[in-house]
N, C-alpha and C positions, 0 to 999 in steps of 0.2 A: 504494499499498500503505499501511497506517495507521502512524503514529508512537504507541507505548502508552506510557502514564504509570502507573507502579505508585506505589502509597502503600498505608497502612491506618491507620484512626485510633489503632490502638496505637502508632502511632510518634508522636502528638501526645500520648499520655499519660505518656511519659519526661519527666520533670522534675526538673532538677538545682537547682531552687530559684529563689528571687526574686532578679533581677537578674542570673542566670547567663545569658550570652550567646547560649550554644546552648539556646535557649528554644523552646516549643510554637509559639510565634507565628510564627517561622519559616514554618512551614507554611501558617498561615492567611495569610499576606503572601502567599504563592507563590499560593495557591487564589484569592486576592480578585484578583490581578493577570490572571490566566487569565481569568477572568469578565468583568473590565473591559474587556479587550481584545479579547475576542471567540475568543481561542485556545482557549478550551475545548472548542469545537466540531470544531476538527481534532484532537483527540486521542481515543485511544481508552483510557479510564481500566479498570483493572485493579486488584483487590486483591492484595497481595502476601501470598504464603504465608509459613510460619515455615521456616526452614532447617533442614535435619536437623543430627545430629550428625556424620553421615559427609559432609556437605557442608563445614562448618564446619574438620574435619579436614583438607581438603586445602590448607589455607592455614596453621593454626595446628596445634600439637602436640596429640595425643592429650590429654595431662597437663593443658595450659592449657586445652582446652575443658571437661574436666570439671571442673578447679577453677573457671571461671568459672561455667559452669551450675548448680553447687552453690552457689556465693556469692549469683547473682544470685535461685536460688529460696529462699535464706535470707532475704534480704532482702524477697521477696516475702511471706513468711509471718510474718515480723517486724512487715511493715507500718511498717519504720524506714528513713530513708536511710542509706548508708555510703559514706565518702570512700575511693575507691581511691588518690587521689592529691588534691593540692590543689584540682586543676580537674577532677576526674572523679568523680561521684558516681552511685551507683546507688540507684534508688527502686525502691519495689514495683512500678510499670510499667515497668520498664527490661528484664526479661528478656524480655517479649513485643515490646517494641519492637525490642531487637537483633536476635532472631530474624527478624522480619518485614523490618527493614533487609537483612540478608544475603540473606535468602529473595528479597526483591524481585529482587537482582539474579542470582539464580541463575534466576528464572522468567522476566527479561528474556531472559537469553542462550538458555534454553531456546526461548522464542517467536520471538526473532529466528534463529536456526538452524533452526528449522521451518518459517521461511517466514510466520509468523501476523503479524508484523510487520517492518518494514523496520530500524527504530529504535526506540530506546526510551531513558526517562528515567526514573529513579527518586527520587521526592520522598519522602526517608526520613531519619530520625534515630533513634537517634544515627548521627552519621558513622561513618567507618572508616579512613582512611589512615595514623591513627597508630598504630592496634594492630598490634604487632609479632607474630612467630609465638607469643609465649610472655609476652605484657605489654600490658594494657590502660593507655593514657595519651591525653592530649589529647582528651578528650571521647568516645575511642572505644572499643569494647569488641572487637566483632569486624571483621574488614578487608574491607568487602563487595565492594569492586571486586577485591580478590586472590582471594576465595573463587570468585566469578564468572569469573576469568580462568583458574582451575584447573579447574573445572567443564568452561569450554569446551576446554579440553586434554584432561584425564583422562577424562570422561564423551564426548564428541563427537569426540574424535580429531584436533581441529585440532593442527597443527604449529607455526603461528606466531602469536601474537598481540601486539598492542601495549597499553601502558597510558600514559595522557595524563593528566598532572596539572597543573591550574593553579590549584590554592589557593595563597596567599598564604605559606603554610606548608610546608616541605619534606616530602613523605610517606615520613617514615623506616620508618613500619611496612611499606608496600607495597615499598619496597626490602629492607628485612629479610627480607621472605618470599619476592621474587623473584631477587634479587641471584644471581648465576650459573645460572640457568634459562634458558639459552639459547632456549627456545619462548617466550621473554617479553623485548620491548624496551620499557622503561620510559623514557619522556621528561618533563622536568617543569622548570618555572621556581620560583623561589621567593624571598623576599627573605631576603637575608643580610647580617649575622645577625640571627636570628630564632628564636623557639621552632618546633622544638625543638634548635637549635643544631647541627644536622647537615646533610649532602648536599654539603658545599663537596668532598670525595674521596669519588668514586662508589665503591662496596662491589664492584662489576663490570663485566665488560666490556659487559655489556647493559643498563647504564644510560647516559644522557645527563641527567646532571645541569646546569641552568642557576642558578646563584645570581646574583641580581642585587641593586644597591644600593638602600637606603631611597629613594623619590622619584622611582624610574622612572616613566615614563610610557608610554603605549602606542605611540607611533610608535617609541620606541626598543626597546619589547620585543616589537613585530612583527619589527623587524630582526634582532632577536637570534634570534627562532624561526625565521626563514628560514634563518639562516646554522648553527644548532645544531642543531635537530629534523629540519629536513626532508631534509637529505641521509641521515640516519640511517633514517627512517622510509620514503624510497621505496626505499633499498636493501634494505630488511629485507623489503618487501612485505606486512604483516599480513594473515592472513585474516579477522580481527576487531579491533574497535577497544573499548575500555574508558576511559571517561573518568571520572577523578576531578574532577568538576565543585565546585571551590572558588571562590566568587565575592567573596572577602574580600581580594581586591587590589584592587579597586574604591576610587577616591580617596575615597568618604564613609564606608568602613570604619575603626573606630578599632582593630580589632585588628592591623593592618598598615600600613605607609606606602608602599603604592604607588600610583601613580596611574592605573590602569585605569578606562574608563568602559564603557557598554553596547555600544557600536561596536566595541569591541575583543573582548569577549566574542563577538560576533555575526561578525567577522573571523575568529578563532581556530575557531570553529565552521564557518565556510564551508570553511575549509582542511581541516579532519577530514572534513567530508563529502565533499569531492572526493577526499581521499585514500583513503577507505573504496571510494567509487565504483569506484576504479582498481582496487582491490586485493583488496577485501572484500566485493565484491557489496553495497555500502552499508551493512554491518553494522556497527552502533553502539551500544552499552549506556553511558547515563552514568548516574553516580550522584551525587548532592548530597553535598558534604563542605561547606566552610565558607561562610559569608556571613552577616555578623551585622547589619549595617545593615538594617533589614528594608525600607524602600524600595529601597533599591538593590540587595539581593538580589531581591528581585521582579521589579526591571525586567530586570537581567540575567540571571535564568532566562527570562524571558518571550523575550529577545533571543536565548538560547540554543535554546531549543524552537521560536522561528518559523523558525530554519534546519532544526533537525532533521525539523520537519513540512513543510517546503519550502513555507512561507508569507510567503516573502520578497516 
């Protein structure tokens, strides 16, 4: 069965300014790497649709969705960028990009659950895991993975899903949305202390937060994952896995100080695929989050996709 790859040209048009690390060239680097390695022939490329207001409201408050859509529409009409915080900038193309990013995750969920794809990767931007129920922050406007996970639960009737977040930054937005929802188990590691300076104390019993110190390298992190993530995931037996796939824990990425390499991302993905095959019929939807060194990002995404597409 195919591995689907969701993206859209609108996601490249979102631009937060010269020198901003969350740049359109991130998607270019991934596309170039897939062509250079021949991985593109193993993937089923699909256009991301736009998420609907109702889909966004499964993860965010109705008031926040209304305010954000209105703000982004104003920015689009004015043709002038607007800062939401010092790091997060809306430009005229952000509205379409943000809707495509969340829509990709929803479409991937629908297709995987319908059996049209076994697994899926969403090469989208803006990322999502810092967007809380009612706040945009950390380059994020809507929480793509949380929208997709709630879609699987509320629309498709799944009873248990897991969210796995391996970005170097704590997925505070996702935690804010799903903490206390026992239909979701969220496991993550993240450098601590580091932006957004949260996560050391979980907000709910359905959270497995693993803060790790700067300069932690792959072998130590693998051991920590085995000890902290796996007992919880195996006991939970998720019916579907959602991945916040951030690649900024790579040793070449300047936005963090962890020491992962491509082989570590490959290992994590192998373990997730094996878990999904045991409990979830192989079903995985993975969404791009961080990763800002273009070369390291491209190679790490390729390592992740090679496993998802069973090209090992």
